[in-house]
MINU-675287 format. One line per field, with one value per residue (C-alpha): residue in one letter; residue number from 0; x, y, z. Coordinates in Angstrom, 3 decimals. Layout:
residuo = (A;...)
num = (NUM;...)
px = (X;...)
py = (Y;...)
pz = (Z;...)
This chain:
residuo = (M;E;F;R;N;V;I;F;A;I;A;L;S;F;A;V;L;F;G;W;S;V;I;F;E;T;P;R;I;E;E;Q;K;K;L;Q;Q;S;E;T;N;L;K;S;E;N;N;E;S;S;T;P;S;V;N;V;E;K;N;I;S;Q;N;I;S;R;E;D;A;I;K;S;V;D;R;I;I;L;E;N;E;S;I;K;G;S;I;S;L;K;G;A;L;I;D;D;I;T;F;K;K;Y;N;E;N;I;N;S;N;K;K;V;T;Y;L;N;P;E;K;T;K;E;G;Y;F;I;E;T;G;W;A;A;N;N;I;E;K;I;P;L;P;N;K;D;S;I;W;R;V;K;G;N;R;K;L;S;S;T;N;P;V;V;I;E;W;N;N;K;S;G;L;I;F;R;K;K;I;E;L;D;D;K;F;L;F;R;I;T;Q;E;V;Q;N;K;S;G;E;V;V;E;L;Y;P;Y;A;Q;I;T;R;N;Q;K;P;V;L;E;A;G;S;M;S;G;T;L;I;L;H;D;G;F;I;G;V;F;D;E;D;L;K;E;Y;D;Y;D;D;I;Q;D;K;K;K;E;H;N;A;E;S;G;W;L;G;I;T;D;K;Y;W;I;T;A;L;V;P;D;K;N;Q;T;F;K;G;E;F;V;Y;K;S;E;S;F;K;A;N;Y;I;L;N;K;P;I;V;I;Q;P;S;S;S;K;I;S;S;T;K;V;F;V;V;A;K;E;V;K;V;I;D;A;Y;A;E;S;E;G;I;N;K;F;D;L;T;I;D;W;G;W;L;Y;F;L;T;K;P;L;F;F;V;I;N;Y;L;F;E;L;T;K;N;F;G;F;A;I;I;L;V;T;A;A;V;R;L;L;F;F;P;L;A;N;Y;S;F;R;S;M;A;K;M;K;I;L;Q;P;E;L;L;R;L;K;N;L;H;K;E;D;K;V;K;L;Q;Q;E;M;M;A;L;Y;K;R;E;K;V;N;P;L;S;G;C;L;P;I;L;I;Q;I;P;F;F;F;A;I;Y;K;M;L;L;I;S;L;E;M;R;H;Q;P;F;F;G;W;I;K;D;L;S;A;Q;D;P;T;S;I;F;N;I;F;G;L;I;P;W;S;P;P;S;F;L;I;I;G;A;W;P;V;M;M;G;A;T;M;Y;L;Q;Q;K;L;N;P;T;P;P;D;P;I;Q;A;K;I;F;M;F;F;P;L;F;L;T;I;I;L;A;P;F;P;S;G;L;V;V;Y;W;T;V;N;N;V;L;T;I;A;Q;Q;W;V;I;I;R;T;T;T;V;K;T;K)
num = (0;1;2;3;4;5;6;7;8;9;10;11;12;13;14;15;16;17;18;19;20;21;22;23;24;25;26;27;28;29;30;31;32;33;34;35;36;37;38;39;40;41;42;43;44;45;46;47;48;49;50;51;52;53;54;55;56;57;58;59;60;61;62;63;64;65;66;67;68;69;70;71;72;73;74;75;76;77;78;79;80;81;82;83;84;85;86;87;88;89;90;91;92;93;94;95;96;97;98;99;100;101;102;103;104;105;106;107;108;109;110;111;112;113;114;115;116;117;118;119;120;121;122;123;124;125;126;127;128;129;130;131;132;133;134;135;136;137;138;139;140;141;142;143;144;145;146;147;148;149;150;151;152;153;154;155;156;157;158;159;160;161;162;163;164;165;166;167;168;169;170;171;172;173;174;175;176;177;178;179;180;181;182;183;184;185;186;187;188;189;190;191;192;193;194;195;196;197;198;199;200;201;202;203;204;205;206;207;208;209;210;211;212;213;214;215;216;217;218;219;220;221;222;223;224;225;226;227;228;229;230;231;232;233;234;235;236;237;238;239;240;241;242;243;244;245;246;247;248;249;250;251;252;253;254;255;256;257;258;259;260;261;262;263;264;265;266;267;268;269;270;271;272;273;274;275;276;277;278;279;280;281;282;283;284;285;286;287;288;289;290;291;292;293;294;295;296;297;298;299;300;301;302;303;304;305;306;307;308;309;310;311;312;313;314;315;316;317;318;319;320;321;322;323;324;325;326;327;328;329;330;331;332;333;334;335;336;337;338;339;340;341;342;343;344;345;346;347;348;349;350;351;352;353;354;355;356;357;358;359;360;361;362;363;364;365;366;367;368;369;370;371;372;373;374;375;376;377;378;379;380;381;382;383;384;385;386;387;388;389;390;391;392;393;394;395;396;397;398;399;400;401;402;403;404;405;406;407;408;409;410;411;412;413;414;415;416;417;418;419;420;421;422;423;424;425;426;427;428;429;430;431;432;433;434;435;436;437;438;439;440;441;442;443;444;445;446;447;448;449;450;451;452;453;454;455;456;457;458;459;460;461;462;463;464;465;466;467;468;469;470;471;472;473;474;475;476;477;478;479;480;481;482;483;484;485;486;487;488;489;490;491;492;493;494;495;496;497;498;499;500;501;502;503;504;505;506;507;508;509;510;511;512;513;514;515;516;517;518;519;520;521;522;523;524;525;526;527;528;529;530;531;532;533;534;535;536;537;538;539;540;541;542;543;544;545;546;547;548;549;550;551;552;553;554;555;556;557;558;559;560;561;562;563;564;565;566;567;568;569)
px = (93.148;95.156;95.177;93.432;90.770;89.331;89.907;88.035;85.031;84.867;84.594;82.319;79.925;79.919;79.399;76.612;74.794;75.174;74.029;71.154;69.990;70.312;68.654;66.032;63.375;65.039;63.277;60.927;62.183;59.064;60.186;60.896;57.776;56.152;58.122;57.297;53.414;53.609;55.095;52.923;49.392;50.666;51.181;47.954;45.546;44.657;43.661;42.037;38.398;38.048;39.936;38.404;39.684;40.425;37.749;38.914;36.136;35.600;38.592;37.354;38.155;41.453;40.697;41.782;44.949;46.961;45.836;41.962;42.106;43.195;41.019;38.214;38.111;38.720;41.981;44.462;47.762;50.861;54.652;57.954;61.449;61.577;58.044;55.107;51.582;48.127;45.606;42.181;39.337;37.545;38.552;41.171;43.992;47.594;47.421;49.755;53.414;56.137;59.999;61.241;65.063;65.034;64.367;62.913;65.941;69.122;67.324;64.533;63.586;60.484;60.649;59.827;56.393;55.617;51.862;49.301;45.216;43.028;41.591;45.129;46.548;49.489;47.348;49.552;48.088;47.704;44.744;43.989;40.808;38.846;37.218;34.377;33.275;29.853;30.392;26.982;25.417;28.416;29.126;32.587;34.553;35.619;37.183;34.195;33.757;33.768;36.000;35.543;38.481;38.783;40.538;44.118;43.799;47.502;49.647;53.459;56.052;54.728;50.824;49.061;45.588;42.622;39.827;36.515;33.607;30.416;28.655;25.193;24.817;26.459;30.113;32.236;35.733;38.697;42.221;45.001;47.665;51.415;54.226;57.777;60.493;61.138;59.291;57.075;53.592;51.888;48.284;46.195;42.790;40.031;36.516;34.107;31.507;27.968;25.709;25.144;26.147;29.696;31.462;34.758;36.884;40.048;42.659;44.467;46.366;46.795;49.321;47.776;49.480;47.599;50.126;53.899;56.628;57.843;61.877;64.619;67.010;69.804;68.100;68.488;65.547;63.477;66.595;69.052;70.722;68.030;65.046;62.115;58.271;56.885;59.056;58.521;59.740;57.732;59.290;62.957;62.067;62.572;60.157;60.418;58.347;58.258;55.063;54.849;54.456;51.873;50.045;49.848;49.054;48.685;51.516;50.146;52.159;51.133;53.693;53.958;56.028;57.640;56.457;55.769;55.618;56.246;59.717;61.273;65.118;65.220;61.697;59.428;55.919;56.161;53.861;54.681;51.672;51.444;53.856;52.850;50.126;49.554;48.726;48.030;50.410;48.890;50.411;48.007;46.294;42.894;41.077;43.720;45.668;48.568;48.060;50.218;48.295;48.270;44.952;45.558;44.511;42.543;39.822;39.530;36.761;35.234;32.682;29.545;30.174;33.992;36.747;39.811;42.800;44.885;48.057;50.367;53.512;53.121;56.742;56.612;60.471;63.311;65.944;68.960;71.028;71.253;67.401;66.616;69.148;68.066;64.455;65.355;66.884;64.820;61.812;62.606;61.801;63.667;65.458;63.945;67.448;66.456;64.684;68.056;68.946;72.453;72.319;73.963;77.263;75.282;78.659;80.748;78.635;76.915;80.210;81.781;78.803;79.828;83.341;82.745;79.786;82.729;85.394;82.321;81.745;85.552;85.944;82.310;82.393;80.971;83.008;86.498;85.117;84.929;88.554;89.718;87.884;89.193;92.578;92.115;90.742;93.963;95.939;94.422;94.714;98.367;99.976;97.369;97.287;101.334;101.462;98.761;100.803;103.877;102.779;100.804;104.271;106.527;103.646;103.813;107.679;107.542;104.858;107.771;109.427;105.821;105.403;108.228;107.612;103.973;105.734;108.280;106.103;102.670;102.747;103.161;100.820;101.923;105.541;104.566;102.765;106.206;108.313;105.502;105.493;108.925;109.417;106.994;108.925;112.394;110.974;108.674;105.923;102.242;99.639;96.846;98.684;97.164;93.714;92.985;93.769;91.575;88.448;89.509;88.992;85.658;83.391;84.863;84.297;80.909;79.918;81.619;79.788;76.297;76.692;77.492;74.284;71.657;73.340;70.139;72.970;74.619;71.683;72.223;75.801;78.129;81.728;83.323;82.724;79.901;79.206;76.242;74.834;77.091;73.510;72.965;75.069;77.514;75.402;78.111;78.362;81.043;78.961;78.498;82.117;81.050;78.841;81.092;78.368;74.742;73.061;70.962;72.087;69.068;69.627;71.245;74.561;74.857;77.768;80.070;83.595;83.915;82.809;85.212;88.328;87.092;86.905;90.511;91.940;90.443;92.012;95.572;95.095;94.743;97.991;99.642;98.561;99.526;98.284;95.683;97.501;94.108;93.500;90.208;89.925;92.427;90.033;87.716;89.599;90.575;86.976;85.931;86.644;84.530;81.431;81.936;82.184;78.673;77.335;78.323;77.868;74.021;75.351;75.920;78.502;79.851;80.169;81.982;84.577;85.275;85.975;87.694;89.958;90.525;92.100;94.569;95.773;96.196;97.906;100.163;100.918;101.001;103.665;106.270;105.731;106.598;109.399;111.125;110.084;112.717;112.807;115.993;114.877;115.068)
py = (60.339;57.153;55.683;52.423;54.471;55.816;52.708;51.012;53.117;53.243;49.588;49.328;51.780;49.556;47.170;48.165;49.287;46.297;43.943;46.220;46.397;42.404;41.288;44.507;46.266;49.900;52.116;54.945;58.339;60.343;63.693;63.042;61.545;64.376;66.677;64.585;64.825;68.017;68.541;66.216;68.512;71.960;70.388;68.739;70.873;72.721;69.643;67.469;69.076;68.877;65.668;62.210;59.264;56.205;54.017;51.349;48.655;46.529;44.040;40.531;37.190;35.631;32.228;30.168;29.013;30.984;28.336;28.205;31.774;32.287;29.393;31.534;34.226;34.350;35.766;37.161;35.373;37.282;36.543;38.045;37.020;38.153;37.539;35.544;35.506;36.889;39.568;39.081;40.221;40.967;44.361;44.253;43.870;42.602;40.054;37.102;37.595;35.365;36.543;33.597;33.817;33.735;30.725;30.978;29.496;27.383;24.217;24.038;25.406;26.862;30.611;33.542;34.779;38.128;39.170;37.005;37.481;39.815;36.730;35.005;35.191;36.915;39.172;41.553;43.398;46.553;48.050;51.138;52.661;56.314;58.337;61.069;63.259;62.143;58.321;57.977;59.385;57.952;53.749;53.388;50.114;48.665;45.576;43.382;44.779;41.812;43.379;41.948;41.109;42.894;40.927;39.217;37.531;36.562;39.702;39.979;42.249;42.337;41.728;44.186;43.617;45.909;45.350;47.555;47.858;49.364;51.650;50.991;54.994;56.338;55.333;53.465;52.213;50.653;49.851;49.365;47.378;46.912;44.549;45.608;42.358;42.841;44.530;47.699;47.570;50.634;51.243;53.602;54.440;55.603;57.047;57.275;59.952;58.708;60.094;63.680;65.306;66.665;64.021;64.883;61.630;61.445;58.657;56.743;53.897;51.517;49.320;46.946;44.529;42.212;41.518;42.510;40.170;37.460;38.159;35.910;35.169;37.430;40.037;42.959;44.551;46.986;48.079;51.073;49.555;48.384;49.713;48.072;49.237;52.684;54.458;57.555;60.283;63.315;66.069;66.424;64.673;61.012;59.730;56.331;54.716;51.225;49.573;50.377;54.295;53.680;51.518;54.756;57.352;57.781;59.746;62.443;64.227;66.139;66.909;67.610;64.605;61.655;57.951;55.886;52.126;49.545;48.019;44.762;43.911;42.539;43.428;46.638;47.647;51.149;53.522;56.147;59.038;60.659;63.751;67.084;66.322;67.102;64.335;63.152;60.236;58.382;55.314;54.043;51.423;50.542;47.686;45.706;46.109;48.562;50.739;53.036;54.749;58.091;60.461;63.099;66.598;67.621;66.042;64.940;66.670;64.469;66.055;64.487;62.821;62.577;60.633;61.243;58.830;58.535;56.283;55.512;53.022;50.066;48.541;44.663;44.861;42.658;45.182;44.667;47.530;47.633;47.310;49.987;52.495;51.853;52.631;55.805;56.786;55.789;56.894;60.018;58.932;60.965;59.564;55.815;54.476;55.109;52.076;50.196;51.463;52.728;54.394;57.542;56.814;56.344;58.182;55.254;52.583;52.384;52.718;49.867;47.832;48.344;47.384;43.951;43.323;43.696;41.353;38.868;39.047;37.983;35.207;34.047;33.683;36.558;35.259;35.646;39.139;39.892;38.985;40.962;43.965;43.679;43.343;46.358;48.310;47.366;48.496;51.533;52.578;50.782;54.396;55.365;51.845;51.831;55.618;54.305;50.622;52.106;54.421;51.810;49.573;52.123;52.960;48.870;49.555;52.474;50.546;49.200;53.000;54.094;52.070;53.069;56.295;55.810;53.557;56.496;59.647;58.137;60.519;63.691;63.490;66.883;65.461;62.115;64.019;66.682;63.045;61.297;64.253;64.443;60.837;61.072;64.080;62.593;59.274;61.224;59.761;61.350;58.782;60.021;59.620;56.452;57.637;59.672;57.012;54.543;57.238;58.102;54.097;53.756;55.335;53.147;49.708;50.772;51.289;47.626;46.497;48.264;46.959;43.831;43.399;44.785;43.251;41.407;39.911;38.565;36.295;32.714;33.008;30.370;30.544;27.253;24.165;24.727;28.127;27.689;30.751;33.998;36.187;33.847;33.271;30.367;27.783;25.240;25.543;25.207;23.340;20.173;20.474;21.967;19.044;16.377;15.582;14.500;17.025;20.425;23.204;25.854;28.512;31.142;28.661;28.687;30.282;28.900;28.408;31.592;33.577;31.549;31.984;35.925;35.707;34.385;36.901;39.413;37.997;37.967;41.473;42.593;40.715;42.957;46.091;48.332;46.443;48.999;50.053;50.035;46.150;46.138;47.857;44.657;42.226;43.740;43.976;40.176;39.182;41.972;39.090;36.542;39.204;40.331;36.816;35.651;39.283;39.236;34.966;35.878;38.301;37.310;34.966;37.404;39.805;37.393;36.934;40.309;41.108;38.022;38.399;42.152;41.191;38.390;41.056;43.846;41.375;40.485;44.447;45.201;42.081;43.556;47.047;45.849;43.575;47.111;49.679;50.511;53.568;55.148;54.105;50.563)
pz = (30.963;30.123;26.186;27.775;29.210;26.278;24.430;26.703;27.451;23.025;23.088;26.271;24.501;21.177;23.178;25.009;22.103;20.431;23.304;24.361;20.720;20.115;23.727;24.608;22.246;21.441;23.972;22.349;22.310;23.763;22.824;19.456;18.842;20.099;17.751;14.937;15.886;16.022;12.856;11.268;13.019;11.444;7.951;7.987;9.640;6.877;4.513;7.427;6.994;2.781;2.204;2.656;4.727;2.758;2.638;5.450;5.844;9.060;8.900;7.782;10.137;9.920;10.167;6.893;5.501;2.389;-0.395;0.807;0.478;-2.505;-4.477;-2.834;-5.618;-9.138;-10.284;-13.113;-12.909;-12.757;-13.605;-14.648;-14.500;-10.342;-9.279;-9.785;-7.847;-8.774;-8.074;-6.480;-8.936;-5.528;-4.774;-7.344;-4.610;-5.050;-2.314;-3.646;-4.508;-4.304;-4.994;-7.234;-6.517;-2.850;-0.784;2.712;4.114;3.058;3.909;1.461;-1.937;-1.365;-2.267;-0.195;0.041;0.875;-0.038;1.587;1.267;3.354;5.429;6.317;9.564;7.896;5.278;3.950;0.436;-1.483;-3.072;-5.249;-5.708;-5.438;-2.237;-1.858;0.713;-0.500;-0.604;0.430;-3.128;-4.989;-4.805;-4.890;-5.557;-2.500;-1.468;-2.277;-5.460;-8.294;-11.241;-14.458;-17.057;-20.604;-22.819;-21.737;-18.088;-17.620;-16.716;-17.587;-18.577;-21.770;-21.646;-19.138;-18.084;-17.868;-15.082;-15.521;-12.461;-13.213;-10.263;-12.193;-11.394;-14.571;-13.418;-15.059;-13.465;-15.323;-14.156;-16.298;-14.527;-15.928;-14.506;-15.561;-15.483;-11.906;-8.917;-10.655;-10.746;-13.220;-12.161;-14.229;-12.878;-14.935;-14.109;-16.814;-16.084;-18.090;-15.296;-16.482;-13.352;-12.091;-10.028;-7.747;-6.740;-4.678;-6.067;-3.435;-2.627;0.197;1.834;4.807;6.944;9.621;11.800;12.655;10.881;12.690;12.851;11.796;14.494;14.243;12.058;14.350;12.667;14.744;16.932;16.667;14.427;11.577;10.849;9.699;9.809;7.733;5.874;3.470;2.043;1.671;-0.590;0.876;4.445;5.259;8.234;9.931;12.678;13.970;14.542;17.929;17.310;14.951;17.364;19.656;17.255;13.581;11.455;8.954;6.138;3.635;0.565;-2.896;-3.788;-2.470;-1.709;1.454;2.470;4.642;4.894;5.989;6.342;2.968;1.624;0.935;-0.498;-1.445;-3.174;-5.444;-6.351;-9.211;-10.058;-9.569;-7.320;-3.880;-1.422;1.832;3.502;6.456;8.578;10.901;12.940;12.746;12.334;14.081;11.065;9.786;7.430;4.847;2.787;0.443;-0.974;-3.282;-1.546;-4.721;-6.171;-9.841;-11.479;-13.789;-16.384;-17.782;-20.866;-19.960;-18.293;-16.242;-15.314;-12.239;-11.973;-8.946;-8.726;-6.695;-5.805;-4.103;-4.264;-3.020;-1.928;-4.525;-4.260;-8.081;-8.625;-6.215;-7.662;-11.523;-10.282;-8.244;-11.412;-14.031;-12.475;-10.685;-7.039;-4.782;-2.365;-3.260;-2.725;1.187;1.454;2.029;5.739;4.643;8.493;9.139;7.873;4.561;2.414;3.717;3.555;0.057;-1.465;0.753;-0.787;-4.319;-3.442;-1.639;-4.452;-6.926;-5.022;-4.677;-8.195;-8.586;-6.308;-6.629;-2.658;-0.340;2.220;0.567;-0.776;3.393;3.835;1.198;2.091;5.614;4.293;2.023;5.242;7.002;4.032;4.185;7.757;7.803;8.399;11.216;13.029;12.715;14.581;17.212;17.650;17.904;20.772;22.795;22.568;24.164;26.844;27.563;27.721;29.834;32.431;34.789;35.037;35.400;38.209;40.025;39.693;41.421;43.901;44.741;45.009;45.782;48.530;46.139;43.283;42.177;42.186;39.862;37.392;36.810;36.798;34.568;31.861;32.062;30.972;28.432;26.974;27.509;25.383;22.946;23.827;23.962;26.049;24.073;20.656;19.665;20.365;17.211;14.724;16.918;16.914;12.611;11.993;14.132;11.579;9.083;10.449;11.714;8.198;7.161;10.097;8.601;5.381;5.682;8.256;5.563;2.263;0.668;-1.781;1.353;2.308;1.855;0.668;1.693;2.777;3.813;6.073;8.227;7.516;4.651;5.323;6.163;6.838;9.968;13.090;13.354;13.585;15.762;19.326;21.754;24.286;22.253;21.204;17.577;16.806;18.682;21.296;19.334;21.731;20.181;22.931;23.699;21.473;24.403;24.001;20.461;20.619;17.572;16.261;14.475;17.746;19.703;17.506;17.433;21.148;21.250;18.975;20.939;24.075;22.179;21.009;24.556;25.657;23.177;24.890;28.247;31.032;33.216;36.121;38.112;39.228;38.990;35.447;34.543;35.895;33.799;30.617;31.415;30.604;28.015;24.982;26.630;27.069;23.439;22.493;24.417;23.077;19.097;19.011;17.503;15.105;10.830;10.618;7.856;10.310;13.280;9.983;9.270;13.313;13.781;10.238;11.158;15.075;13.416;11.250;13.756;15.510;13.778;12.548;16.108;17.238;14.865;16.183;19.207;18.270;16.854;18.918;21.823;24.595;26.101;29.633;28.745)
């Protein structure tokens, strides 16, 4: 196998992977789903009969505006340095959260609104409560229950709020809601039993989302490259499900520790049960809504004239790396850092983030940080690349001699192979010698790609000129001469200046490589830079900047190698 064939196969494989993920929905893997469901059934088999289901009422009509929904019920106002919003006293729902530090887009100062009331089309909210096997005998609070505030009515990092609901049958339910200075709610539920009878209740918490989120262009969410949807860690096992998986069939997991939630590219809602309590986690599509919930497997027994408490942690988080890691450590939440989709190359991707973030803090420009990281990577692999390029340079010089041998021995394949091997031995050239360095570098480059794709820290960061957001695609287009013609091309014709520069550098780099001897393969290679330019044009411009700068540095190194490489045959 010739070296060019190897490189072609590798490059084409990556291109097809990226292109398929951008253009098509990721195909579901049925065998994997069956295996996951089998594991779920085995784990939940012994608990299904004894643990009550989370009380899910009929879905409310979703036909009013967000503003009207918020005004329709009495609320607790909440605010800290990171979020603001309110909690509905009807149902005690956390259903109004806005991230104070993040704008919806670069052209607006409107902040990202993440949670919305149930009655809206985009309803997305969190509830906590109690379930019972004999619910018909024990009136329990639900989403229609009106809670009463005791004391302070404004929730902040220094002022918790206590609310209360009386079932008029001897049980008094209280919730103490605390908020830290960032994204964590601590909810302590208390039940006071004045009924004269022993009561057994199961605490639960649930996230409900009325519909799939509308994805931003180029977000890559819901693909092989980036997961969004349901996520959870049950004991030591990370589980991830797409929305379509849950619509097909609910997923259940029993565990002694862990957490679960619903994740987006940059944001996540998550629930963390009390420690040392076994629970059943469930991802389900019900009443035309997506739900992630947990319920304890064993009831809390409340004797007459006594009270019991249960607590849960609720996260509504912007996925800042430092914040997520700090929560994982301070709260002792196993694998909570995996809320950020670092991918299979976690051990490379995450350290690379810390490097580029450090450079960003030094330069105050994420684009310059990308360039510096690219240069550092090229420097790191400089010896390997030299070895690879020197081999390719020798192969290019030997091409006329190889062509002469093929014409001379075209009727004798055995003789041709013997002469070619003798030539390689005489010139100390291994046709595959450039393959290993490339293969070693590919995981590293893919880790950089992944890191730039998922980084909330890069969102809405400018570079220079027309690049106002490195997390979005280049907004210019070659089809209106990069804005010189007053015409806005359709989205599929947005092929910007940076993608064009990337394609041009790929073409130049291709010209420095040996030409494939097969004419058909040579024509395919000729169109390969154009193909990748079209495929990668919708990608975040930060990735295209990285790829372009990497190409330029590669061309410079390869040109020097070619100029200084000679062979005996020449």
